[in-house]
TIVO-639194 format. One line per 10 residues: number of its first residue (from 1); for each residue x, y, z of N, C-alpha, C. Coordinates in Angstrom, 1 decimal. Layout:
TIVO-639194
NUM> X:Y:Z:X:Y:Z:X:Y:Z | ...
END
This chain:
TIVO-639194
1> -27.8:33.3:10.2:-28.1:35.0:9.7:-26.9:35.1:8.4 | -27.8:36.4:7.6:-27.5:36.7:6.6:-25.9:37.7:7.0 | -25.3:37.6:5.4:-24.2:38.5:5.9:-24.4:39.6:5.7 | -25.2:40.5:5.5:-25.8:41.8:5.8:-26.1:42.4:7.2 | -27.2:41.2:8.2:-27.3:41.5:9.0:-26.1:41.0:9.7 | -25.1:40.1:9.4:-24.0:40.4:10.5:-23.6:41.8:10.2 | -23.5:42.0:9.4:-22.4:43.3:9.5:-23.2:44.6:10.3 | -24.3:44.8:10.2:-25.2:45.4:11.3:-25.0:45.3:12.1 | -25.3:43.6:12.3:-25.2:43.5:14.4:-23.7:44.1:14.5 | -22.6:43.7:13.6:-21.5:44.3:14.4:-21.3:45.6:14.5
11> -21.5:46.3:13.1:-21.3:47.6:13.7:-22.2:48.5:14.4 | -23.1:47.6:15.2:-24.2:48.2:16.1:-23.1:48.2:17.3 | -22.5:47.3:17.7:-21.8:46.6:18.9:-21.0:47.3:19.1 | -20.0:47.5:17.7:-18.2:48.3:17.4:-19.3:49.6:18.4 | -19.9:50.7:18.0:-20.8:51.7:18.5:-21.0:51.8:20.3 | -21.6:50.5:20.6:-22.0:50.4:21.5:-20.3:50.2:23.1 | -19.8:49.3:22.1:-18.5:49.0:22.6:-17.8:50.4:23.0 | -17.6:50.9:22.0:-16.6:51.6:22.6:-16.9:53.6:23.3 | -18.4:53.4:22.9:-19.2:54.5:24.0:-18.6:53.9:25.5 | -18.5:52.8:26.0:-18.2:52.7:27.3:-17.1:53.1:27.9
21> -17.2:54.3:28.0:-15.6:54.7:28.8:-16.4:55.7:29.7 | -16.0:55.4:31.5:-16.2:55.9:32.7:-15.5:57.8:32.4 | -14.7:57.4:32.0:-13.9:58.8:32.7:-13.1:58.7:33.9 | -12.5:57.6:34.4:-12.6:58.2:36.2:-11.6:59.4:36.0 | -10.3:59.3:34.9:-9.5:60.6:35.3:-10.3:61.8:35.5 | -11.6:62.2:35.1:-12.3:63.2:34.9:-13.3:63.0:36.0 | -13.6:62.4:36.8:-14.1:62.0:38.4:-13.4:62.7:39.0 | -12.2:61.9:39.2:-11.1:62.4:40.2:-10.4:63.4:40.0 | -10.7:64.2:39.2:-10.2:65.8:39.3:-11.1:66.5:38.7 | -12.3:66.4:38.9:-13.3:67.2:38.1:-13.4:67.7:36.7
31> -14.4:68.1:36.2:-14.3:68.4:34.6:-13.5:69.4:34.2 | -13.1:70.4:35.2:-12.6:71.8:34.5:-11.4:71.5:34.2 | -10.5:72.0:33.7:-9.8:71.9:32.5:-9.1:70.5:32.3 | -9.3:70.0:32.2:-9.1:68.5:31.6:-9.9:67.6:31.0 | -11.2:68.2:30.3:-12.0:67.8:29.0:-11.1:67.8:28.0 | -11.6:66.8:27.8:-10.5:66.4:25.8:-10.9:67.3:25.3 | -10.3:67.8:23.8:-10.5:68.4:23.0:-11.9:68.1:22.1 | -12.7:68.7:21.7:-13.7:68.1:20.7:-13.7:69.1:19.7 | -13.5:68.2:18.5:-13.6:68.8:17.1:-14.7:70.1:16.7 | -14.4:71.1:15.8:-15.2:72.2:15.9:-16.2:72.2:14.4
41> -17.0:72.4:14.3:-18.0:72.2:13.1:-17.5:72.4:11.9 | -16.3:72.9:12.0:-15.8:73.1:10.8:-14.9:72.4:10.1 | -14.4:70.8:11.1:-13.9:69.7:10.6:-14.3:68.9:10.3 | -15.8:69.0:10.1:-17.1:67.9:9.9:-17.4:67.9:8.2 | -17.6:67.3:8.1:-17.9:66.5:6.7:-18.6:68.1:6.0 | -18.3:68.0:4.9:-19.2:69.5:4.3:-20.8:68.6:3.5 | -20.2:67.7:3.0:-20.8:67.2:2.1:-21.1:66.1:2.2 | -21.4:65.1:3.1:-21.3:63.9:3.7:-20.7:63.2:3.7 | -20.2:62.3:3.9:-19.3:61.0:4.4:-18.7:60.6:3.0 | -19.2:61.0:1.6:-18.7:60.0:0.4:-17.7:61.8:-0.3
51> -17.8:62.5:0.4:-17.0:63.5:-0.5:-15.0:63.1:-0.3 | -15.0:63.3:-1.3:-13.1:63.1:-1.5:-12.6:64.9:-1.4 | -11.6:64.6:-0.5:-10.9:65.4:-0.7:-9.5:66.1:-1.4 | -9.1:64.4:-1.6:-7.7:64.4:-2.1:-7.5:63.3:-2.9 | -6.7:63.1:-3.7:-6.1:61.9:-4.4:-5.7:60.5:-3.9 | -6.6:59.5:-3.6:-6.4:58.9:-3.4:-5.5:57.6:-4.1 | -4.7:56.6:-2.8:-3.3:56.1:-3.4:-4.6:54.6:-3.7 | -3.9:53.8:-4.4:-4.5:52.5:-4.4:-4.2:51.3:-3.2 | -5.3:50.7:-2.9:-5.1:50.2:-1.7:-3.7:49.0:-1.9 | -3.6:48.5:-0.7:-2.7:47.9:-0.3:-3.2:46.5:-0.5
61> -2.2:45.4:-0.2:-2.7:44.1:0.0:-3.0:44.2:1.8 | -3.7:43.1:2.3:-3.7:43.0:3.4:-2.5:43.1:3.8 | -2.5:43.3:5.6:-1.0:43.0:6.1:-2.1:43.9:7.8 | -1.3:42.7:8.6:-1.7:43.7:10.0:-0.9:44.7:10.3 | -1.8:45.7:10.9:-1.1:46.9:11.6:-0.3:46.3:13.4 | 0.9:47.3:12.9:1.9:47.0:14.2:2.0:48.2:14.9 | 1.7:49.5:14.2:2.5:50.5:15.0:1.2:51.5:14.5 | 0.8:52.4:15.0:0.0:53.8:14.5:0.9:55.3:14.8 | 0.9:56.0:14.5:1.4:57.7:14.7:1.0:58.7:14.0 | 0.7:59.5:14.8:0.0:60.9:14.5:0.8:61.9:14.7
71> 1.4:62.1:13.9:2.3:63.6:14.0:1.9:64.6:14.6 | 1.0:65.0:14.5:0.6:66.6:15.1:0.0:66.0:16.4 | -0.7:64.8:17.1:-0.9:65.1:18.4:0.2:63.9:18.7 | 1.6:64.0:18.2:2.2:62.9:19.0:1.9:61.8:19.4 | 0.7:61.4:18.7:0.9:59.7:19.1:1.9:58.6:18.3 | 2.4:57.8:19.1:3.0:57.1:18.7:2.9:55.9:19.5 | 2.0:54.9:19.1:1.3:53.8:19.9:1.7:52.1:19.2 | 1.6:51.5:19.9:1.6:49.5:18.9:0.6:49.6:19.7 | -0.3:48.6:18.3:-1.3:48.0:17.8:-1.7:47.4:18.3 | -2.6:46.3:18.8:-3.5:45.1:19.4:-4.0:44.5:18.4
81> -4.8:43.2:18.5:-5.4:43.2:17.5:-6.9:43.1:18.5 | -8.1:43.4:18.0:-9.2:43.4:19.0:-10.4:42.2:18.1 | -11.3:41.6:19.1:-12.2:41.0:18.3:-13.5:41.2:18.5 | -14.6:40.3:19.4:-15.8:40.4:19.5:-16.0:39.6:20.7 | -16.7:40.4:21.7:-17.5:39.7:23.2:-18.4:38.8:22.6 | -19.1:37.9:24.3:-19.9:37.7:24.0:-21.3:38.0:23.6 | -21.3:39.2:23.2:-22.4:40.4:22.9:-22.3:40.8:21.9 | -21.3:40.2:20.9:-21.4:40.9:19.6:-20.7:42.4:19.5 | -20.2:42.8:21.1:-19.1:44.3:21.0:-17.8:44.0:20.7 | -17.8:44.9:20.1:-15.7:45.4:19.8:-15.3:45.3:21.4
91> -14.2:44.4:22.1:-13.5:44.7:22.3:-12.8:45.8:22.8 | -12.3:46.1:23.7:-11.2:47.0:24.0:-10.0:47.1:24.1 | -8.9:47.6:24.1:-7.7:47.8:24.6:-7.6:47.4:26.3 | -6.9:46.8:27.1:-6.8:47.2:28.8:-7.0:48.3:28.9 | -7.7:49.2:29.5:-7.7:50.4:30.5:-6.5:51.1:30.8 | -5.2:49.8:31.3:-4.4:49.9:32.1:-3.4:50.3:31.2 | -3.6:50.2:30.0:-2.3:50.3:29.1:-2.4:51.5:28.5 | -2.2:52.9:28.4:-2.6:54.0:28.2:-2.4:54.3:26.5 | -0.7:53.7:26.4:-0.2:54.0:25.5:-0.3:53.3:24.2 | -1.9:52.3:23.5:-1.8:51.2:22.8:-3.3:51.6:22.7
101> -3.1:51.1:21.0:-4.7:51.5:20.1:-4.4:50.0:19.9 | -6.3:49.5:19.8:-6.6:48.6:19.0:-7.5:48.5:17.6 | -7.3:47.3:17.2:-7.8:46.9:15.5:-8.7:46.1:15.7 | -9.6:46.0:14.4:-10.4:45.1:14.4:-10.3:44.1:13.5 | -9.3:43.2:13.6:-8.9:41.8:13.3:-9.6:41.1:12.6 | -10.7:41.2:12.7:-11.8:40.2:11.6:-12.4:41.4:10.1 | -11.6:42.4:10.5:-12.2:43.3:9.7:-10.9:43.8:8.7 | -11.2:45.1:7.9:-10.2:45.1:7.2:-8.7:45.9:7.6 | -7.3:45.2:7.0:-6.4:45.8:7.7:-5.9:47.4:7.0 | -5.8:47.9:7.6:-5.6:49.3:7.4:-4.2:49.6:6.3
111> -4.4:50.0:5.1:-4.1:50.3:3.6:-5.1:49.2:2.2 | -5.5:48.3:3.1:-6.6:47.4:2.1:-7.7:48.2:1.8 | -8.3:47.4:0.4:-9.5:48.5:0.2:-10.6:48.0:1.3 | -11.6:48.9:1.8:-12.4:49.1:2.8:-12.3:50.1:3.6 | -13.0:49.8:4.6:-12.8:50.6:5.9:-12.6:50.0:7.4 | -11.0:50.3:7.5:-10.8:49.6:8.9:-10.4:50.4:10.2 | -11.0:49.7:11.3:-11.6:50.4:12.6:-10.4:50.2:13.2 | -10.4:51.5:13.9:-8.8:51.6:15.5:-9.6:52.4:16.1 | -9.6:51.5:17.5:-10.3:52.5:18.6:-9.1:52.3:19.7 | -9.2:53.0:21.0:-8.3:53.1:22.1:-9.2:54.1:22.9
121> -8.7:54.5:24.1:-9.2:55.3:25.5:-9.1:56.5:25.2 | -9.7:57.1:25.9:-9.2:58.7:25.4:-8.6:59.1:27.1 | -8.7:58.5:28.0:-8.1:58.2:29.3:-8.2:57.4:30.3 | -7.5:56.8:31.1:-8.0:55.6:32.8:-7.9:56.8:34.1 | -8.0:55.8:34.8:-7.7:56.8:35.9:-6.5:57.5:36.2 | -5.5:57.2:35.9:-4.0:57.9:35.7:-3.9:59.1:35.5 | -4.7:58.8:34.1:-4.5:60.2:33.0:-4.7:60.3:31.4 | -4.5:61.2:30.7:-5.1:60.7:29.8:-4.1:59.4:29.1 | -5.4:59.2:27.9:-4.6:57.7:27.5:-3.8:58.2:25.7 | -4.4:57.1:24.8:-3.7:57.2:23.7:-4.2:58.3:22.7
131> -5.9:58.2:22.7:-6.3:58.9:22.1:-7.2:60.2:22.7 | -6.6:61.1:23.7:-7.1:62.4:24.5:-7.2:63.2:23.2 | -5.8:63.6:22.2:-6.1:64.6:21.8:-7.1:64.6:20.3 | -7.4:63.4:20.0:-7.8:63.0:18.9:-9.0:64.0:18.3 | -9.8:64.9:19.4:-10.4:65.4:18.9:-9.7:67.1:18.4 | -8.5:67.1:18.9:-7.8:68.6:18.1:-7.4:68.1:16.5 | -7.2:67.3:16.2:-6.9:67.1:14.7:-7.7:67.9:13.6 | -7.2:68.4:12.9:-8.4:68.7:11.8:-7.4:68.1:10.3 | -8.6:68.6:9.7:-8.5:68.1:8.2:-7.0:68.5:7.7 | -7.0:67.2:6.6:-5.4:67.4:5.9:-4.3:66.6:7.0
141> -4.6:66.5:8.3:-3.7:65.7:9.3:-2.9:64.5:8.6 | -2.2:63.8:9.4:-1.8:63.1:8.3:-1.9:61.8:9.4 | -1.8:60.5:9.7:-2.2:59.2:10.5:-1.5:58.3:9.4 | -0.2:57.7:10.3:0.4:56.6:9.9:0.4:55.2:10.5 | 0.4:54.1:9.4:-0.2:52.8:10.2:1.5:52.1:9.4 | 1.9:52.0:10.7:3.0:50.7:10.1:2.5:49.2:9.9 | 3.0:48.7:9.2:2.4:47.2:8.9:3.4:45.8:9.1 | 2.7:45.2:9.4:3.3:44.2:9.2:4.4:43.6:7.6 | 3.9:43.7:6.8:5.4:43.9:5.9:5.7:44.7:5.1 | 6.0:46.0:6.6:7.3:46.4:6.4:6.5:48.1:5.8
151> 5.7:48.1:5.0:5.4:49.2:4.4:4.3:50.1:5.6 | 4.7:51.6:5.6:4.0:52.1:6.5:2.7:53.0:5.4 | 1.3:52.7:5.9:0.3:53.3:5.4:-0.1:54.6:5.7 | 0.4:55.6:4.8:0.0:57.0:5.2:-2.3:57.8:4.4 | -2.2:58.1:5.6:-3.5:58.4:5.7:-3.9:59.6:6.2 | -4.5:60.7:4.9:-5.3:61.6:5.4:-6.2:62.0:6.2 | -6.7:63.1:7.0:-7.8:63.2:7.2:-9.0:64.0:6.8 | -10.0:63.3:6.3:-11.4:63.9:5.8:-11.5:64.4:6.6 | -12.1:64.3:7.9:-13.0:65.1:8.6:-13.1:64.6:10.1 | -13.4:65.2:11.1:-13.4:64.5:12.7:-15.0:65.3:13.3
161> -15.8:64.1:13.7:-17.1:64.3:14.4:-17.2:63.6:15.7 | -18.1:64.8:16.0:-18.4:64.0:17.2:-20.0:63.7:17.4 | -20.3:62.5:18.3:-21.7:61.9:18.1:-21.9:61.7:20.1 | -23.1:61.9:19.9:-24.0:61.4:21.1:-24.4:59.9:21.1 | -24.2:59.3:21.9:-24.0:58.1:22.1:-25.7:57.5:21.2 | -26.4:57.8:21.3:-27.7:57.5:20.6:-28.0:57.9:19.5 | -27.0:59.0:19.2:-27.1:59.3:17.2:-25.6:59.1:16.7 | -24.9:57.3:17.4:-24.1:57.4:16.4:-24.1:57.0:14.8 | -23.8:57.3:14.0:-24.1:56.4:12.4:-23.5:55.7:12.8 | -23.9:53.9:12.5:-23.1:53.1:12.0:-22.1:52.9:11.3
171> -23.6:53.0:9.7:-23.7:52.8:8.6:-22.5:54.1:7.8 | -22.3:55.0:8.7:-21.6:56.4:8.1:-20.0:55.6:8.3 | -20.3:55.0:9.8:-18.7:55.1:10.5:-18.4:53.7:10.0 | -18.7:52.5:9.7:-18.6:51.4:9.2:-18.7:51.2:7.9 | -19.3:51.5:7.2:-19.8:51.1:6.2:-18.8:50.7:5.1 | -18.8:50.3:4.4:-17.6:49.7:3.7:-16.8:50.5:2.8 | -15.9:51.1:2.5:-15.6:51.6:1.1:-14.6:51.4:-0.2 | -15.1:52.3:-1.1:-14.3:51.9:-2.0:-13.0:52.0:-2.2 | -12.2:52.8:-1.8:-11.0:53.2:-1.5:-10.4:52.6:0.0 | -9.2:52.7:0.4:-8.9:52.2:2.0:-8.4:53.3:2.6
181> -9.8:53.3:3.3:-10.5:54.3:4.0:-10.2:53.9:5.9 | -9.8:54.6:7.0:-9.4:54.5:8.7:-10.6:54.9:9.6 | -10.7:54.9:10.1:-11.3:55.0:11.0:-10.6:55.0:12.3 | -10.9:55.8:13.3:-9.9:56.1:14.4:-10.9:56.9:15.4 | -11.7:56.0:16.2:-12.3:56.3:17.1:-12.2:56.3:18.8 | -12.5:57.5:19.6:-12.5:56.9:21.0:-13.9:57.7:21.4 | -13.5:57.8:22.8:-14.8:58.3:23.7:-14.8:59.6:23.8 | -15.6:60.5:23.8:-15.5:62.2:23.7:-17.1:62.5:24.0 | -17.5:64.1:23.2:-18.3:64.5:23.4:-18.9:65.6:24.6 | -19.8:64.9:25.4:-20.5:65.5:26.4:-20.1:64.6:27.6
191> -19.7:65.0:29.2:-19.0:64.2:29.8:-20.0:64.5:31.1 | -20.5:63.1:32.0:-21.2:62.9:33.0:-20.6:62.4:33.8 | -20.6:63.1:35.2:-19.9:62.1:36.7:-20.6:61.2:36.4 | -21.6:61.2:36.4:-22.6:59.8:36.5:-22.3:58.6:35.6 | -22.4:59.0:34.6:-22.5:58.1:33.2:-21.4:57.8:32.9 | -20.1:59.0:32.6:-18.8:58.4:31.6:-19.2:59.8:30.3 | -18.1:59.3:29.2:-18.7:59.9:28.3:-19.8:59.7:27.8 | -20.2:60.8:26.8:-22.0:60.7:26.4:-21.6:59.9:25.5 | -20.4:59.9:23.9:-20.5:59.9:23.0:-19.3:59.8:22.2 | -19.2:59.6:21.0:-17.8:59.3:20.6:-17.0:60.4:19.7
201> -15.2:59.9:19.8:-14.7:61.4:17.9:-14.9:60.3:17.4 | -14.9:60.4:15.8:-14.7:59.6:15.0:-14.0:60.5:14.1 | -12.5:59.6:13.8:-11.4:60.7:12.3:-11.9:59.3:11.4 | -12.4:60.4:10.5:-12.1:59.9:8.8:-11.0:60.0:8.6 | -10.7:58.7:7.6:-9.1:59.2:6.9:-9.1:58.3:5.4 | -8.3:58.6:4.5:-7.9:57.4:3.4:-6.7:57.6:3.3 | -6.5:56.9:2.0:-4.9:56.6:2.2:-4.8:57.2:1.1 | -3.3:57.6:1.1:-2.8:58.6:0.2:-1.6:58.4:-0.2 | -0.8:57.5:0.3:0.6:57.3:-0.2:1.0:56.2:1.0 | 2.0:55.6:1.0:3.0:54.3:1.7:4.2:54.8:1.0
211> 5.0:54.6:2.7:7.0:54.4:2.5:6.7:52.8:2.7 | 8.3:52.8:2.4:8.5:51.5:2.8:8.9:50.7:1.3 | 8.9:49.1:1.5:8.8:48.2:0.0:7.8:48.2:-0.5 | 7.9:48.1:-1.7:6.7:47.9:-2.8:5.8:49.2:-3.0 | 6.5:50.2:-3.0:5.4:51.5:-2.9:4.6:51.2:-4.4 | 3.1:52.2:-4.0:2.4:51.4:-5.0:1.8:53.0:-6.2 | 1.5:52.9:-6.6:0.7:54.1:-7.5:-0.7:54.7:-6.6 | -0.8:56.1:-6.9:-1.7:56.5:-6.7:-3.3:56.3:-8.0 | -4.6:56.8:-7.8:-5.3:56.5:-8.8:-4.6:56.6:-10.3 | -4.1:57.9:-10.7:-3.9:58.2:-11.9:-2.5:57.8:-12.5
221> -2.0:56.6:-11.6:-1.3:55.7:-11.7:0.1:56.2:-11.7 | 0.9:57.6:-11.3:1.5:58.1:-10.2:2.1:57.6:-9.5 | 3.8:57.3:-9.2:4.1:56.7:-7.9:4.0:57.9:-6.8 | 3.5:57.8:-5.5:3.4:58.2:-4.2:4.6:58.1:-3.6 | 5.5:59.6:-2.9:5.6:58.8:-1.8:5.6:60.4:-1.1 | 5.1:59.8:0.5:4.6:60.9:1.4:5.6:61.2:2.5 | 6.4:62.7:2.8:6.9:62.4:3.7:6.7:62.8:5.0 | 7.4:62.7:5.7:7.1:62.5:7.1:6.3:64.2:7.4 | 5.3:64.6:7.7:4.3:65.8:7.8:3.6:65.0:8.3 | 3.2:66.2:9.2:1.8:66.2:10.4:0.9:66.4:9.3
END
């Protein structure tokens, strides 16, 4: 299998794996008043996935993520590594761990050049999970990834989009970027008591700064320090 074929196979597998979210909490409680937020059309890309909304920071050297924070929706979660299962689909964090995100550890590390993939559950049988409120985010909100090297990579959200499972845009979501980019994925869209969630919510973000040792420069050569803001 050639490298491009492997990439396509993995991308397709990731989309399928993340879409398998039964939504046990919604089944037990009914869908009224407990459905997770869905991003509005205003939060989608206005001109396609290559639209650059803000200056980008220079990519960092690879380093594994250890924690992910999204201040606007009160996410502060440890990050575990995820691999692929026997069918080539991305594994998911244990459903019982409601405050846990997963990172595809054979891919790009968050903050390094390319597209890093983070996934997590929207809920479990006990209630909302780590990315339940992902669809409530808006363009310009921040995502922070604490890394093993002591740096905190700070990303800004470019868009939040929702897709039905049959229309999941693998290339758009998983395609390699020239900047340091991040995708945060959870289940969402329509919901059926018979089949669970019908699709996925995807947050697209890119690196704008770094805190901690070894701060980098942005694309114009100016040092960036990003304050703690949502």
